[in-house]
N, C-alpha and C positions, 0 to 999 in steps of 0.2 A: 504492498500498499503507499502512495505517493504524496506529500502533500508538500505544497510551497506556497510562499508569502512575500510579498516586498517590502522592499523597505520605504522610508520617506523623506521630505525634508520639508523642514518649516519655513513658511518664506517671510512671514512675521508673526510677531507673537511668541517666541521660542520659549521666555520664562515666566511670561506672564499670565498664560493660560492653564498655569498649573493652580492660581489665584482666581479662577472664573472670568477672568477677559480673552476674547476672541482670540483667535488664531485662524492662518491659513495654512494649508498644507497640499502636498500633492507625493501621490506614489511614484517612487522611480523602479527603472527596470534592473536592479538588485534586489537579486531573492534569496532565502533562506529556502532549504527543501529538506525533508526529512523522510527516509525510508524506514518501514518496518515489516519483518518477516519474519516467519517465525525459525526455530531453532532447536537444535538436537538437546541444547543443556537447557535446564529449567531456570536458568537464569535470564534475568533482564539486562541485555547488555546494551551502554551507551557508547557509541563511537561519535566524537565532536571532532571531525575530521579537522576543521578549520583552527581550534583550539589544542589539537596532537592530544587529546584526551581519550581515553579509553577504559573504562572499568564494567564490571556486572556486580548484581544485587539482587539477592532473594528480594520478594515481594515486603517480608518484613521487614529487612534492612530498609528499603525507601519509605516503609512507614514510621520509623525510629527517623530517618532525615527529616521527613515532613513535620513531624511533632517538635523536630530541635529547632528547625525554621521558625516553625511559629509561635515558640516561645519566645523564640530570640524577637520574632516583631513583636510582640507583646509587651517586651521589655523595654522596647524601643518607643513605642507608643507611650509607655508610662513615664518616659525620659528616662530611662534609666540607663542606657546605652544611646550610641550613634547607629546612623542606619550602616555607616561603614563595617559595623559588628554583627551584622543579620549575616548575611551572606557572606559565607569565608573564600569560596572560588563563584565564579559565574558559571559553570555547566552546571552548579546546582540547582538555577532556573528551570531546563528542561527536565532535570529529573523529579523537582515538586510538582511541575504541570502534570507529568506522566502519570504519577501517586494519585494527586488528587482528582482527576479526573474519573481513572480505574477505581478508587475506590465510592467517587459518588453514586455512580453507574452500578457500581456491585457486581465489575466484571471477575471474569473468571479465567483463570491462567492455564490453560490446558495444554502448552507448550511454553517453550521460552521464547525470548523475543529478541531479536537485533532491531536495534535502532540508531540508524546514521544520519546524521544531520550534517549538512554543509551549507556555507552563505557564501555570496561576492558581496554581501553588502559591509563594508570597510565599518569596523569593529569602536566603539569611542569619537564616534564625531558627527552624533547626534541624528542618523538616519535610522534608528529605530532596529538596529542590527538584534536588540535581545527579545524584542517584541515580536519580530518577523520568524524568530527560533522559536519563540513559546505558540505562535500560530500554528504555526507549521506541525511542531509534535502534535498540537492538540488536534489537528487536522488530520495527521496520519494515526492518530489513534481512533478517533472516531471514525474512522472508515476502517479500520481492519478489524473491530469490535461491532461495527455496523450500528453506532448509536447515531439515535436523532437528534443531533446536536442543532441547537437553533442558535439564533445570532446574540441573544443574552447569554448561552453557555459560551461560546468564544470570548465573551467580552468579561464575563466575570469571572471564569480562570482565570484569564489571560493577565487581568487588573491584580488578583490577590498574588499571580507570581511576581507581577511587574513590582508590586508595592513593596516586595522585600530587598528589592533594588534601588528605589528611587524613593522609600517612605512614603508618599502618597501620588499616584500615577493618576494624572489628568484624564488620562484614558486614551488622547489623542491619535498616539502611535500605532494601539490597537485599532483602533477605528478605522484610520486610513488604511493600514494593512490589510483589515478585513473587507476593504468597500474597493479599494483602488481608488484612481483617477484623481480628483483636486476636491477641496473640502473647504467649507467655512465650520470651524467646532468650536465652539463655547458649551463650558458645563454640565458636560456630557452628552450634547445633541449635535450630529452632524447634518450638515447641509450640504449635497454637489455643489460644486461649481466647476464651470469650464473656464479653461483656459485657453490661451493660443495656442494652435497645434504647429509649434513651432519646436526645435531641436536645443537642450539647452546645457552646458556643460558644468560640472563642477570639479573644480579643481582642490585638490587635496594631496597636499605635497609633492610627490612626484606622481601621482595617480591620478589620470583625468579619467572621467566618468561620462560618457555620452548616456543620456538617459531623456525620456520622453514622455506624454502625459499618458497614464495606462487609461484604457477603454475598461 
């Protein structure tokens, strides 16, 4: 089962959107892709290719990870630690997203799973890399287990995972990655916006990324 999700760029309102102000954003033609397949081992294996990370877990170990992250986030919410103390490694987002969705729908693991995730979205550049990875993992899981996920499920589970990294996520990255195209976003509500049908360039150090409006 394969799922892909695009990255995004915020054209205006980059930080103020967290405080309820409007933002304009557009999806880009750089993507996170997750492929899930059965494997003989009873373990759930994560291979995050861009992070050069590979590890295998039992369902119980993943549940323990989820509980630790939720406890740390509650400590952050109570002012007992900083948000940087919640996630220890970025790949924990994919593992958290998997087990949260798996447990919510009371899915059954009849065989092991091999989960491979790769991304062409630059990391740490404000282009929604983590949101796209989270959504691609959720989408692949939903397809593999034949879950009838609605838009609100993707946004709810995605935002729960994103909060672990950002403290309080505006949801903008998730909305734009889920819907594609251009968007006017404010306080959790998205209105589609048409942008000129022209090619644009993002210059990121030595990396030039050509992207166009997603339809």
